[in-house]
KEMAR-726831 format. One record per residue (C-alpha): residue number from 1; x, y, z; residue in three letters. Coordinates in steps of 0.5 Angstrom, whole numbers, plus 2048, in hexadecimal, padded with zeros to 3 digits. Layout:
// residues N
<loke NUM, <X, Y, Z>, 'ALA'>
...
This chain:
// residues 127
<loke 1, <790, 814, 8DF>, 'UNK'>
<loke 2, <790, 81A, 8E3>, 'UNK'>
<loke 3, <796, 81F, 8E3>, 'UNK'>
<loke 4, <798, 81D, 8EB>, 'UNK'>
<loke 5, <799, 815, 8E8>, 'UNK'>
<loke 6, <79C, 817, 8E2>, 'UNK'>
<loke 7, <7A2, 81B, 8E7>, 'UNK'>
<loke 8, <7A2, 816, 8EC>, 'UNK'>
<loke 9, <7A4, 810, 8E7>, 'UNK'>
<loke 10, <7A9, 814, 8E4>, 'UNK'>
<loke 11, <7AC, 816, 8EB>, 'UNK'>
<loke 12, <7AC, 80E, 8ED>, 'UNK'>
<loke 13, <7AE, 80C, 8E6>, 'UNK'>
<loke 14, <7B4, 811, 8E8>, 'UNK'>
<loke 15, <7B6, 80F, 8EE>, 'UNK'>
<loke 16, <7B6, 808, 8EC>, 'UNK'>
<loke 17, <7BB, 809, 8E6>, 'UNK'>
<loke 18, <7BF, 80D, 8EB>, 'UNK'>
<loke 19, <7C0, 807, 8EF>, 'UNK'>
<loke 20, <7C1, 802, 8EA>, 'UNK'>
<loke 21, <7C6, 807, 8E6>, 'UNK'>
<loke 22, <7C9, 808, 8EE>, 'UNK'>
<loke 23, <7CA, 800, 8EF>, 'UNK'>
<loke 24, <7CC, 7FE, 8E7>, 'UNK'>
<loke 25, <7D3, 803, 8E8>, 'UNK'>
<loke 26, <7D4, 802, 8EE>, 'UNK'>
<loke 27, <7DB, 800, 8EF>, 'UNK'>
<loke 28, <7DC, 7F9, 8F1>, 'UNK'>
<loke 29, <7E3, 7F7, 8F1>, 'UNK'>
<loke 30, <7E8, 7F6, 8F7>, 'UNK'>
<loke 31, <7ED, 7FB, 8FA>, 'UNK'>
<loke 32, <7F4, 7FA, 8F9>, 'UNK'>
<loke 33, <7F7, 7FA, 8FF>, 'UNK'>
<loke 34, <7FE, 7FA, 8FC>, 'UNK'>
<loke 35, <7FE, 800, 8F9>, 'UNK'>
<loke 36, <7FB, 803, 900>, 'UNK'>
<loke 37, <801, 800, 903>, 'UNK'>
<loke 38, <806, 803, 8FF>, 'UNK'>
<loke 39, <802, 80A, 8FF>, 'UNK'>
<loke 40, <803, 80A, 907>, 'UNK'>
<loke 41, <80A, 807, 907>, 'UNK'>
<loke 42, <80B, 80D, 901>, 'UNK'>
<loke 43, <808, 811, 906>, 'UNK'>
<loke 44, <80D, 810, 90C>, 'UNK'>
<loke 45, <812, 810, 907>, 'UNK'>
<loke 46, <811, 817, 906>, 'UNK'>
<loke 47, <80F, 819, 90D>, 'UNK'>
<loke 48, <816, 816, 910>, 'UNK'>
<loke 49, <81A, 81A, 90A>, 'UNK'>
<loke 50, <816, 820, 90C>, 'UNK'>
<loke 51, <813, 821, 905>, 'UNK'>
<loke 52, <80B, 821, 908>, 'UNK'>
<loke 53, <80C, 826, 90E>, 'UNK'>
<loke 54, <80B, 822, 914>, 'UNK'>
<loke 55, <810, 825, 918>, 'UNK'>
<loke 56, <811, 82C, 91E>, 'UNK'>
<loke 57, <816, 830, 91D>, 'UNK'>
<loke 58, <817, 838, 920>, 'UNK'>
<loke 59, <817, 83E, 91D>, 'UNK'>
<loke 60, <81B, 843, 91E>, 'UNK'>
<loke 61, <818, 849, 91A>, 'UNK'>
<loke 62, <813, 84A, 914>, 'UNK'>
<loke 63, <813, 850, 90F>, 'UNK'>
<loke 64, <817, 853, 90A>, 'UNK'>
<loke 65, <81D, 850, 906>, 'UNK'>
<loke 66, <823, 854, 908>, 'UNK'>
<loke 67, <821, 853, 910>, 'UNK'>
<loke 68, <820, 84C, 90F>, 'UNK'>
<loke 69, <827, 84B, 90C>, 'UNK'>
<loke 70, <82A, 84F, 912>, 'UNK'>
<loke 71, <826, 84B, 917>, 'UNK'>
<loke 72, <829, 845, 914>, 'UNK'>
<loke 73, <830, 848, 914>, 'UNK'>
<loke 74, <830, 84A, 91B>, 'UNK'>
<loke 75, <82D, 843, 91C>, 'UNK'>
<loke 76, <832, 83F, 919>, 'UNK'>
<loke 77, <838, 844, 91B>, 'UNK'>
<loke 78, <836, 842, 923>, 'UNK'>
<loke 79, <838, 83A, 921>, 'UNK'>
<loke 80, <831, 837, 924>, 'UNK'>
<loke 81, <830, 830, 924>, 'UNK'>
<loke 82, <82A, 830, 91F>, 'UNK'>
<loke 83, <82A, 832, 917>, 'UNK'>
<loke 84, <827, 839, 916>, 'UNK'>
<loke 85, <823, 839, 90E>, 'UNK'>
<loke 86, <81F, 83F, 90B>, 'UNK'>
<loke 87, <818, 83D, 908>, 'UNK'>
<loke 88, <814, 841, 904>, 'UNK'>
<loke 89, <80C, 841, 906>, 'UNK'>
<loke 90, <808, 846, 902>, 'UNK'>
<loke 91, <80A, 84B, 904>, 'UNK'>
<loke 92, <80F, 84B, 909>, 'UNK'>
<loke 93, <816, 848, 90A>, 'UNK'>
<loke 94, <816, 844, 911>, 'UNK'>
<loke 95, <81C, 841, 913>, 'UNK'>
<loke 96, <81B, 83A, 916>, 'UNK'>
<loke 97, <820, 836, 91B>, 'UNK'>
<loke 98, <821, 82E, 91B>, 'UNK'>
<loke 99, <81B, 82A, 919>, 'UNK'>
<loke 100, <818, 826, 91F>, 'UNK'>
<loke 101, <815, 81F, 91F>, 'UNK'>
<loke 102, <811, 821, 926>, 'UNK'>
<loke 103, <80F, 827, 929>, 'UNK'>
<loke 104, <812, 826, 92F>, 'UNK'>
<loke 105, <819, 825, 92B>, 'UNK'>
<loke 106, <817, 82C, 928>, 'UNK'>
<loke 107, <816, 82F, 92E>, 'UNK'>
<loke 108, <81C, 82C, 932>, 'UNK'>
<loke 109, <81F, 830, 92C>, 'UNK'>
<loke 110, <81C, 836, 92E>, 'UNK'>
<loke 111, <81E, 837, 934>, 'UNK'>
<loke 112, <825, 837, 932>, 'UNK'>
<loke 113, <823, 83D, 92D>, 'UNK'>
<loke 114, <81F, 841, 931>, 'UNK'>
<loke 115, <823, 845, 934>, 'UNK'>
<loke 116, <827, 846, 92E>, 'UNK'>
<loke 117, <820, 848, 92A>, 'UNK'>
<loke 118, <81A, 849, 92E>, 'UNK'>
<loke 119, <816, 84A, 929>, 'UNK'>
<loke 120, <817, 843, 926>, 'UNK'>
<loke 121, <811, 83F, 927>, 'UNK'>
<loke 122, <810, 837, 925>, 'UNK'>
<loke 123, <80C, 835, 91E>, 'UNK'>
<loke 124, <80A, 82F, 91A>, 'UNK'>
<loke 125, <80A, 832, 913>, 'UNK'>
<loke 126, <804, 830, 90F>, 'UNK'>
<loke 127, <7FE, 830, 914>, 'UNK'>
């Protein structure tokens, strides 16, 4: 046998063995839809409880911690409608106001705050 024939023979043998092994080891189990449904339900609950960041908020400030605390204190003293929180995202502290399901709700709240905080902006955290 020639050298080319042997190489072709080994290559064909390798390809055939790969195809047979992929067929033998392929998964042939039915999908458990109950687990998928329960995971989807859990995701919905997490979104509703804001565990997953799928909301809009208004960012009043981003910077040093002391300045963020001052901005939050100033906001809290004005007794406005929405709750303010300080979030830390490396390397800045951020003052966020409200959690809104839709961009439209966030834009309406932003319109109320725009005069007091002209540098504020509507964001969607985690995106």
